[in-house]
N, C-alpha and C positions, 0 to 999 in steps of 0.2 A: 562346710556349714559353720557359720559363726556361732560361738557360744558366749555365755556371759563372762567367762574367764578371759576372753579375747578383748573385752571392752575396757580393761585397765581400771576396774572398780576396786574399792578397798576390800582386802581379804575378809574382813568381818561382814561386809555387805554380801560378798559371794557366799559366805557360810549361811547367812539368813535366807538367801535366795534358794540355795540347795535344800534347806530345811522346809521351805515352802513348797518344794516339789517342782520347781521350774528349772529347765536346762537350757532351752534355746530362746533367745530374745525374738520378739515380733519384729516385723520390718520397721515400724516407727521407732521402736526401742533401739534397734541396731543402727538406725540412721541418726537419731537425736542424741544419744548418750555421748559418743566421742566428741562432737563439737562443744557440747555442754561442759564436759570435763576440761576442755581447752580454754574455757572462759568466754567463748563466743556467744552472741545472742542467737537464739534458735526460734524459727518459725515453723511449727509442726502442723501439718494438715493431714488428717486421717479420719476415716469414718469411725463412728462410735464402736466400742467393743474391741479395739485393736491394741489396747494396753498403753494408752497415752499417759495414764497416771504414773506408771513405773518409769516412763521416759524422763520425767523430771525428778521423781522421788529418789531414784537410785543415784544419779550424779550429785544431787544436793547433799545426801548423807555423806558421800565420799568427800565432797569439798568442805563440809562443815565439821568433819570429824576432828579437825585441828582448830583450836581457837576457844574462846570463852565468851559467853553472853554477858551483857551488862543490863542492869535494871532499866526497864521501860524502853529498851532499845533492842528490838529483835534483830537477829543477824540475817534472817531471810523471811520472805513474805509470799504466801500462796493465796491468791484470790479465787473464790469459787462463787458461782451464781446462786446456789441453793444451800440450805442447811444440810440436806442429806448428802450432797456431794462433798461438802466440806468435812463432814463426819467420816465419810469414806476415805478421803485423802488422809485424815488423821490415823485411821486404822492401817493404811498402807505404811505410814511412817513407823507405827508400832511394830509392824511385821518385819520390816527390813532394817530397822535401826535397833533391834533388841540387843545387839552385841556392841553397840556404840553408845557412849554416854552423851545423848543429846536431849535437851528439854524442848517441849513444845507447848503451845497454848491454842485452844480452839475458841474463836470469837464468833458466835452465832447468836441469833435472836432466840428468845424463849428461855434463856439461861440468865441467872442472876449476874448483874454487873459486878457485885462484890467478889464473887468467886473468880471471875476473869481478871479483876484488878489485882488480886493476890498473886496470880500466876505471872502477870506482866511485871509486877514489882520485883519478883525474884529474878527476873531475866530469863528470856527464852531464846533458843537457837532458831526454832522454826515457829512462825506465827501463821496459822491457817484461819482465814476469816471470810465472811461475806462483806461486800463493800459497805453496806449500811451500818452494820455493827462496828466495823473498823473505824469509820468516820465518827461514830458516836463516842468511842473511846478517845480518839484524837481531840475532838472538840471539848471534851471534859478535862483535857490536860493530863490524861493518864498514860499517854503513849507518844513516843517519838519515833519517826521513821528515817531519821538521818543516818542510822547505822545499818540499813538494809544493804546487803551485798548481792543477794540473788532475789529477784522478783519473778514470780510465776503467775500468769493469767491463764486459768484453765476454762475450757468451754467458752471462748470469747464470743462466739456467735450467739450463745444463749444470753450472755451479758447484754448484747445488743437488743435482743428480743424483749428483755425484762427492763430496759430503760436505764441500765447501769453505766452506759458509756460516759456521761458527764462525771460520774463518781470515779470511774477508772482514770480519766484524764486528770482529775484533781489528785488522786493518790499518786499517780506517776510524778506529778509536780512536787510532791512532798518527799520523795525518795531521792537519793543522791544521783547525780548525772552519771557517775561512774559505775552504777549498778550493772549487773548482768541480768538480761531479761529473757525468759523462756515463755513463748507465746504459743498456745495450742488451741486449735479450733477444728471442727468437722467441716465447716464451710467457710468461704472467704467472701463475705459481702463487701460492697464498696466502702462502707463506713469502717469495717474492720481493717481493710487495706490501708485506709487513711491513717489510722492509729499506728499501725505497724511502721508505716513510712515516717511517722513523726517521732516515735519513741524507741524504735529499735535501730541499732547501728550495725549496718552490714550483716544482717542475720543470715545464718545458714538455713536455707529453706529445705525442709524435709517433707515431701509430698509422696506418700506411699500408695495413694489411691486417687482416682479421679474425684474431684469434688462432688459431693452430694450423690454418691453411689451407695447402693444397698449391697449387703453381703450376698455372695453367690450361694451360700449354704442356707439361705432363708427362702422357703417356699411361700409365695405370695398369692393372694386371691382376694377378690372383692365380690360381695353379694349385693345385687341391685334390689333395693327394697322399695315397695310401693304399698302405701297404707290404703285400707278400704274407705275409711272416713277420717276427716281431719281430727276430730276429737278422739279418735282411737289410735292416732299415730304413735304416741308414747308407749302405750300398753302393747301394741303389736310389735314395736321395735324391740322392746324388752323380751317379749316372748320369742322373737326370732333369735336374739342373743342366747337365750337358754337352749334353744334347739341346736344352735351351732355348737355350744359346749357339750351337749349330750351326744351330738353326732360325731364329735371327735373321739369320744370313748376313752379308752385307757391311754391313747396316745397323748392326751392332754394331762400331763402330770401337774403342771401349775401354769398360770397365765396372768399377764398384766392386761387389764381392760382399760383403755384410755377413753376419757370423755373430754369434750371441749370446755364444759362449764362445771364449776364446783358443785352447783346445785344438782346437776345430773349425776355426779359421782355418788352423792349420798343416796339419791333415788335408786340408781341401778344396784348399789350395794344392798340396800334394804330389800329390793325386789328379789335379788338372788338368794338372800338369806331366808326370805319368806317361803321360797320354793325349795328349801332344804339344801342349798349350796353353801359351801364354806367360803365366804367373801367378807372383805373389810375395805373401807374407804381410806384414802390418803390424799389430802390436798392442803393448800396453804393456810386455810382457816382453822385447822386443827392445832391443838397444843403440841409443842415440840416433843414432849414426853410421849404423847399418844402416837405421834408419827413414827418415832423411833421404835416403840414397842411393836407397831404394826409391821414395819420393815424387818425387824429382827425375827418376828414370827414367820414372815414370808421367806426369808433367807434360810431359816432353820427347817423349813418344810412343814411347819405347823399350820400354815395358812395356804390354801390352794389358789384362791382368786384374789388378786389385788386390784381394786378399782381405783384408778388414779387420774389426776389431772396432769398437765404437762410438767408439774413440779417434779415428777418422778421420771420424766422422759430423758433426762440428760445425765449421763455419767454414772448412774447407779449400776453397780456391778453385782448381779446375781447370776452366776455362771450357768445354772441349770434351768433357765426359763424355757419351757417347751413352746409356748404360744404367746403371741401378742394379738389381742383382739381390739380393733379400733371401732368402738361403738359409734363414734362420730368421725367423719372425714376431717382431718386437721385443717384449720383455716389457712395456715402457712405451709407451703409444700415442704420446706426444710424440716418441719416438725415430724413429717412422716418418716424421714430417714432416721431421725433420732429415736422415734418411738419403736420402730421395728428392730432397731439396733439393740434392744434389750433382750432379744432372743438370738440364737445362733452364735453365741459368744465362745471364744476360745476354741474355735474349730468344730463346735457342735452343730448339729442340724437344728433348724428352727422353722416355725410356721407363723405367718402373719395373715390374718383375715380381717377385712374391713367391710363395714356395712355402709352402703351409699344410697341415700334417698335422692329424689329428683332434684331438690334444691342444692345438693352437694356435687352435682356432675361437673360444674365449673371448677371446683377445687380439685376434683379427681383428675380432670384434664391437666391442671397445673402440675400436679404431682407426677403424672406420666411424662410430661414435658421435661421436668427437672431430672428425673432418673433416666430419661431417654429410653424408656421401655414401656410396653403396654402391660398393665397388671391383668392377669387372666381373670375372666368372669367365671364364677362358680354358681351352680344351681342352689336354690334354697334347700335346706335340709329336709329330706323326705319328699321333695318335689312340690310341696305346698307351703303356703304361708302359715306360720304358727298361729294358733288361736289367741285371741286377746286375753289378757290377764285381768284379774280384779284389780282396779287401781290401788296403788299403795297409798296409805294415808298421808304420807309426807310428799306426795307427788306435787309438781308445780300447780296442777289443777286445784289442789287444796288451798293454794294461796289466793285463788280468785274468790270473789264474794259468792256466798251461797245464794241459791235462788229459791224463791217461793212462788209457785204457780207461774214460772217463767219471768218473774220480775226480780231485778237485783235487790239484795238486801239494803244496799246503800240508798235506795229510793224511799226508805221508811220515813226519814225526816222530811223529805221533800213532799211526800204525800200527806203528812200530817199538817204541814204548813199550808198546803193547797186546800185542805178541808176547812181551814179557818177563813180564808179570804178569797182564793181563786176559784174554788169550786162553786158553781151556782147552786143555790138552795132550791128545794122542790117548790113548785108553785103552791100558793095557799088558796084554797077554794074561796069563791066570793062569799059564800054563806058564813064562813068562819073567819074571814080575813080580819086581822087585828088592825090593819092599816087602812083607813078610809080612802086613801088616795093611791093604793097599790094599783099598778096598771092592769094586773090580771082581774081586778074586781070591777073594772070599768068596761061596759059593753055599749054597743051602739044603740041598743033598744032601751037601756036603763036611763031614767031621768038623771040629769046632772045635779048634784046637790049644790045648794047656794054656797058660794065661797065664803068662808069665815075668816076674819082677821086672826092672824097668829100673833103670839106675844112678840114683843120687840126682841127678847133674848133669842128667839128662834132664828132670827135673821142673822145672828152672829155665829150660829153653829156651822162647822165645816161641812162642805158638800159631801164628804165621805159618809156622813151619818145617813144621807139619803140612800146610798148604795147598800147600807146594811139593813134597810127596812124590807121586810117581806122578801121577794125575789129580786135579783139584780135587774136593773133597767138597761144593762149593757146592750142587750139585743134590740131595744126599742129605738125608734127614730127620734131625732132631736126635736123635730116639730111636735110630735106626740107628747114628749116629755114636757115641753114648754106649755102646751095647752092644759095639761092635767095638774100642773103644780102652780100654786100661788106663791109668787116671790114677794117677800116683805108684806106690806099692807095693800098693795095694788091701788085700786081706785077708792078704797074705803078709808081715806085719810080723815081722821076726826077734824071737824071744823075749827076747834079751839087751837089746834096746832098751827093753823094757817094765820092766826091772829098775831099782830105785832105785840111787842112787850107793853107798849103804851095802851093798846086797845084792851089788853087783858086786865089792866087796872080799872 
């Protein structure tokens, strides 16, 4: 059996490993560390939770133990897709390099540029960063990448999902051609393979498990969910989630609950807390300090239920997660592998349960095709669907306009404008009609009044004044309107107007 002492690591690194309680390397570590120490490029493919982080941290510390950093020119670079993963890699360096004098800097969003600039100016051996923040520092002229000797790309497939591939290609172009590259991913999409063919030179390919496989020590199951009414879908689904949690009993010591949308993360977390469960949300819209506090509380056992978006699905190492609950079926089949990889880590047993509604069956079929296995169907907790809950005030339904007697609130302005012009006025009785030519006041039996000449100014009034008198004549025929209205002076033209100017004299 291979041990860490067989891997030719620095004695100070071996001492830190022993103090951390590790004795035997995982398959990806045993396969990737030797070629990395030889200076070769490495392409590591392994499912999540197999120890990929130590596969590049341990050889990097050994190789960087000799040498000295220069200001604004880091000696090594580690790229991570998320802030949480970058912070976790930094913690690994602190653990394994505590007996080696190495400096590091963590460049992530949500932290002051000034503090990060001060670290870079002093010179760092190890620079750990997310692509966006790294390029921000470079474009501000605060960072040079021409001194990078070792470059690591961690969770490359997640980089692809988050749209970082153009940034990765640009960062590669800013580093020396002679750098050593360590490339790690859980899956190998065609775009990832194109990058490895472009930027890696004769890499040692270490594949310890078939791509997109799930851990054998993870018990999986899916609950097929059907709502009673469309408007009750959200509340019934949240009630089902609570029933699943309660049905697991003491076996569920802690759990990560994954949602596809950030909005649902907040709603589910508030719903669970409303019913007395210890839950907190984490997603990309929260401040970095709050996200780190929530993760620390979950790692320390102070928080039982972590409701997360896919920002927490990749690379987070919380060894003792007993359950992963997929509130939503992931849209991308690969995300299912990464989500459930948060449980069953380091040889422990884990359990993953997913809720699947009718619209998600296509995505479920894609997942089963990817993992080449059928996920067992499990019955609803208690044999029946859970009762609907009282809607949470922050639910998405609250974002829709409130209704009054079945009409949307937004129609208020519209109805007000209609009452002024579009809505017909009530007919005025003939006996009290203020308009002597109102159509409603004219009957077949009543004698027609003699037409009277109107003032000349009245002929210049717009026709819309006619529509504002009494009731609207919109429903009357055109012929009737012409018979009952005198236009101008009609036949009652005063004779003096017909006289010529000379005759008037």
